[in-house]
C-alpha positions as CSV (number, residue, x, y, z in Angstrom):
1,M,-29.8,4.8,-12.7
2,E,-30.8,8.5,-12.7
3,N,-29.5,9.0,-9.1
4,P,-26.9,6.4,-8.3
5,V,-26.4,7.4,-4.7
6,R,-30.1,7.0,-4.0
7,E,-30.8,4.0,-6.2
8,I,-27.7,1.7,-5.5
9,P,-28.9,0.3,-2.1
10,A,-32.0,-1.1,-3.8
11,V,-29.9,-2.5,-6.7
12,V,-27.5,-4.2,-4.3
13,H,-30.5,-5.9,-2.5
14,L,-32.0,-6.9,-5.8
15,L,-28.8,-8.6,-6.9
16,T,-28.2,-10.4,-3.6
17,Q,-31.6,-11.1,-2.0
18,T,-34.0,-12.0,-4.8
19,P,-34.8,-15.0,-7.0
20,P,-32.8,-15.7,-10.2
21,S,-35.3,-14.1,-12.5
22,I,-35.2,-10.8,-10.6
23,Q,-31.4,-11.0,-10.5
24,R,-31.3,-11.4,-14.3
25,D,-33.7,-8.5,-14.8
26,T,-31.6,-6.3,-12.5
27,L,-28.3,-7.2,-14.3
28,E,-29.9,-6.5,-17.6
29,T,-31.3,-3.2,-16.4
30,Y,-28.3,-1.8,-14.5
31,F,-25.2,-3.4,-16.0
32,T,-23.7,-2.7,-19.5
33,P,-23.7,-5.7,-21.8
34,N,-19.9,-5.8,-21.6
35,A,-19.6,-5.3,-17.9
36,A,-16.6,-6.4,-15.9
37,F,-16.5,-8.0,-12.4
38,N,-13.7,-8.5,-10.0
39,H,-13.8,-10.3,-6.7
40,P,-11.1,-12.0,-4.6
41,F,-12.3,-15.4,-6.0
42,C,-13.5,-14.7,-9.5
43,R,-13.0,-12.3,-12.4
44,V,-14.9,-11.4,-15.5
45,E,-13.3,-9.2,-18.1
46,S,-15.3,-6.8,-20.2
47,W,-14.0,-8.5,-23.3
48,F,-15.3,-11.9,-22.3
49,P,-18.1,-13.0,-24.7
50,S,-21.4,-12.4,-22.9
51,S,-19.7,-11.0,-19.9
52,R,-23.0,-9.8,-18.3
53,S,-24.3,-13.4,-18.6
54,I,-21.2,-14.7,-16.8
55,I,-21.7,-12.1,-14.0
56,R,-25.3,-13.3,-13.8
57,A,-24.1,-16.9,-13.3
58,I,-21.8,-15.7,-10.5
59,Y,-24.7,-14.0,-8.7
60,H,-26.8,-17.0,-9.2
61,W,-24.2,-19.3,-7.6
62,Y,-23.8,-16.8,-4.8
63,K,-27.5,-17.2,-4.0
64,I,-27.3,-21.0,-4.3
65,M,-24.3,-21.1,-1.9
66,S,-25.9,-18.7,0.6
67,P,-29.7,-18.8,0.1
68,K,-30.4,-16.3,2.9
69,I,-28.0,-13.3,2.9
70,L,-28.4,-10.5,5.4
71,L,-26.9,-7.5,3.9
72,S,-26.8,-3.8,4.7
73,V,-25.5,-0.9,2.5
74,E,-23.8,1.3,5.1
75,S,-22.5,4.1,3.0
76,V,-22.4,5.4,-0.6
77,A,-20.1,8.0,-2.1
78,F,-20.2,9.2,-5.7
79,D,-17.1,10.6,-7.3
80,Q,-19.0,12.1,-10.2
81,P,-16.1,13.5,-12.2
82,N,-14.6,10.0,-12.5
83,N,-18.0,8.1,-12.6
84,L,-17.0,6.0,-9.5
85,L,-19.5,4.9,-7.0
86,Y,-18.2,3.6,-3.6
87,V,-20.5,1.3,-1.7
88,G,-19.7,0.2,1.9
89,I,-21.5,-3.1,2.6
90,S,-21.7,-5.4,5.6
91,Q,-23.2,-8.9,5.1
92,R,-23.8,-12.1,7.0
93,F,-22.9,-14.9,4.7
94,A,-23.8,-18.5,5.5
95,I,-22.8,-21.3,3.2
96,W,-25.5,-24.0,3.4
97,F,-23.0,-26.9,3.2
98,V,-20.9,-25.6,6.1
99,P,-23.2,-26.2,9.1
100,L,-23.3,-23.8,12.0
101,Y,-21.1,-21.2,10.3
102,R,-22.1,-17.6,9.8
103,S,-19.5,-15.1,8.5
104,N,-20.0,-11.4,9.1
105,V,-17.9,-9.6,6.6
106,K,-17.5,-6.0,5.4
107,L,-16.4,-4.8,2.0
108,V,-16.2,-1.8,-0.2
109,T,-17.6,-2.3,-3.7
110,V,-16.3,0.2,-6.3
111,L,-18.6,0.6,-9.3
112,Q,-17.3,2.2,-12.5
113,L,-20.3,3.8,-14.0
114,E,-21.0,4.8,-17.6
115,Y,-23.3,7.7,-18.3
116,Q,-25.4,7.5,-21.4
117,K,-26.6,10.8,-22.6
118,S,-29.3,9.3,-24.8
119,N,-31.5,8.4,-21.7
120,A,-29.6,10.4,-19.0
121,K,-28.9,7.3,-17.0
122,Y,-25.8,5.7,-15.4
123,Y,-25.0,2.0,-15.9
124,I,-22.6,-0.2,-14.1
125,K,-19.6,-0.8,-16.4
126,S,-17.6,-2.7,-13.8
127,Q,-17.8,-4.0,-10.2
128,N,-14.8,-4.4,-8.0
129,D,-15.3,-6.0,-4.6
130,L,-12.6,-5.0,-2.1
131,Y,-12.2,-7.1,1.0
132,Q,-9.6,-6.6,3.7
133,T,-7.6,-9.8,4.1
134,D,-9.1,-10.6,7.5
135,Q,-12.6,-10.4,5.9
136,F,-12.1,-12.5,2.8
137,V,-10.2,-15.2,4.6
138,K,-13.4,-15.9,6.4
139,F,-14.7,-17.5,3.2
140,V,-11.6,-19.8,2.8
141,L,-10.7,-20.6,6.4
142,P,-13.9,-20.0,8.4
143,Y,-12.6,-21.4,11.6
144,G,-9.4,-19.7,12.7
145,G,-8.5,-17.8,9.5
146,P,-9.1,-14.3,10.9
147,V,-6.9,-15.2,13.9
148,L,-4.1,-16.3,11.5
149,V,-4.4,-13.1,9.6
150,W,-4.3,-11.0,12.8
151,I,-1.1,-12.9,13.9
152,W,0.5,-12.4,10.5
153,Q,-0.4,-8.6,10.4
154,T,0.9,-8.2,14.0
155,V,4.2,-10.0,13.2
156,A,4.6,-7.9,10.0
157,T,4.0,-4.7,12.0
158,L,6.6,-5.6,14.6
159,A,9.1,-6.5,11.8
160,C,8.4,-3.0,10.2
161,V,9.1,-1.2,13.5
162,L,12.3,-3.3,14.2
163,L,13.6,-2.9,10.7
164,A,12.9,0.9,10.7
165,L,15.0,1.1,13.9
166,L,17.7,-1.1,12.5
167,F,18.0,0.8,9.3
168,W,17.7,4.4,10.6
169,P,21.0,5.3,9.0
170,V,19.3,5.0,5.6
171,S,16.7,7.6,6.7
172,A,19.5,9.8,8.0
173,I,21.3,9.6,4.6
174,Q,18.0,10.4,2.8
175,E,17.5,13.5,4.9
176,Y,21.1,14.6,4.3
177,V,20.9,14.1,0.5
178,H,17.3,15.6,0.2
179,P,16.9,18.0,3.1
180,Q,13.6,19.4,2.0
181,H,10.9,17.9,-0.2
182,P,9.9,20.2,-3.1
183,A,6.3,20.2,-1.9
184,K,7.4,21.6,1.5
185,R,9.5,24.4,-0.1
186,S,6.4,25.8,-1.8
187,S,4.5,26.3,1.4
């Protein structure tokens, strides 16, 4: 990619919404041969033999599982000094063997890019798909999973509040021992 911010939405659509031959060509064009892939359900390390081919198989299975994926790239941010591309995505995922179920999920994909001076292009060195727990549980427990996560998160929040109140003396001791943080003193 010469301009990752401009080009990545098309690359995402090519990887997720096209036939296997176009997926293959897209992976070979935009991913490094030793690319890595990380998702809540699968992982490909860069040192795996033929890692890009394994990633291709994952994308291929993704299309078999959900033949019609509605997907939108909602935001793109490029941290150029660190070669990181952040891609905000929303998708409607429907697994063909789970009738009447459609899952609307959001994720942020972090792409580690590699710049090659020889042709002045960026290539995807690794892909890391980040889902919030309530989003990825929709794949595992499509009916009721997000509600269970909400209950868990709410109970955990209440526990944090109650325990913070119960253990306030610990905070008081910390304030007494370290009255001012070094960062505060410099301002």
